[in-house]
C-alpha positions, 0 to 999 in steps of 0.5 A: 207546417209539420201539422199540415204534412200530417193532415195529408196522411191517408188515414183517419180524420184530421183531428186524429192525425194531429193528435197522432203527431203529438203522440209520435213526438212524445214517444220519440222523446221518450226513446231519446231520454232512454239513450241520453240516460244510457250515455250518462250512465256509461260516462259515470261508469268511466269505461266500456260496460261489460255484459252484466253492467249493460243490464244494469245500465239498461234497467236505469235507462228504462226507469228514466224513460218510463218516469218521463213517459208517465209523468203528469204534464208530459202525458197530458202534452202527449195526448193533446194537439199542442206544441209542447211535445214537439218542444220536448223533442227538440230539447231531448234531441239537442241533449242527445246530439251534444253527447254524441259530439262529446263522444266524437271529440276523443276520436278527433271528429269535427264539430258539425254536430254542434252546428246541427244543435244550433240549427235545430235549436233555432228552428224549433225555438222559433218555429215550434216553441221557445221552451225548446231553447231552455236547455241551451245554458246546460249545453253551453256549459257542457260544451265549454267543459268538454272542449272550449276550443270547439265552441270558441272557434271563429269558424264554428261561431260564423257557421253557427250564426248562419245556422241561426239565421237559416233556422229562424227564417221559417218564421217568414211563413207567418208573413206569407200566410198573413197576406192570404187572409186566413181565418185565424190570423193572430197579431196579423204579421202582414208587415215586417214590423208587425212580424217582429213585434209578434216574434218579440212577444210585444203583445204581452207587454213587459216580460224581460227577466230583469222586469220579472225579478224586480216586479214580482207579484208574490214572494220567493217562498210562495213561488218555491213551495206552492208552485215549484215544489207542489208541481214537482210532487204531482209529476211522479205520484206513484200512489193516488191521493186518498190512499194511505200510502200516498205520501210514500208514493210521492216522496220515493221518486223524489228521493230517488232523484236526489240520490241519483243527483248526488251519485251522478255529481260524484262520478261525472261532473260535466254531464251533471252540470248540464243536467243541473 
């Protein structure tokens, strides 16, 4: 639906417009990561920053934004016509919004921002990509540590359910389009049963968390060393392979990240747990 709106822009070809959409969403995500890091650092500081402190905070926020912008997978997603840049935008927007909510709690503001997060998460998780909801556990932990009464308020819970229903209703678009015989009609969700099977990913077979944990096709050691660790090292390579400084260029970003995690944990536990 968003892509369709971009095809109506009065310039360039359809291909350029759709790729521009990914680049725009990725750029917006980078801007939000700058703001998120700024808020993290201010929270770690514990007081309103002075002019000199703002310079250091800005430098840290810019470093974080540039690291995410030029990371391997994020860059690839930013230059292709895919859903992953939009999913990253949903994640960044929800994290930024809950930090704004936390700032407002001290001023007695209402919890409408929590409902906004729920709506955006439902809309993006079902209408864009399920990867957008991966930040949900961190957001819930942060909200509970910040103000559990808001999260457990019956009024907020009731409105949150309504927000989820409203956000996920965008999937009815698939049901409507399937009846118009489009050239591409994956899973053919022309009945409500077929739509439900598509949304619950039944075409992929068994895939629940419990099934995956009990039917692993490889060891945890392989999963961590060859997949997670190798993938993470490749995300922030400052020096290309073949250069004698390659090892330094790989491990410097990782060591910076670990040092930042330790420092963050000692200064502000709530936002640290959200990141963790």
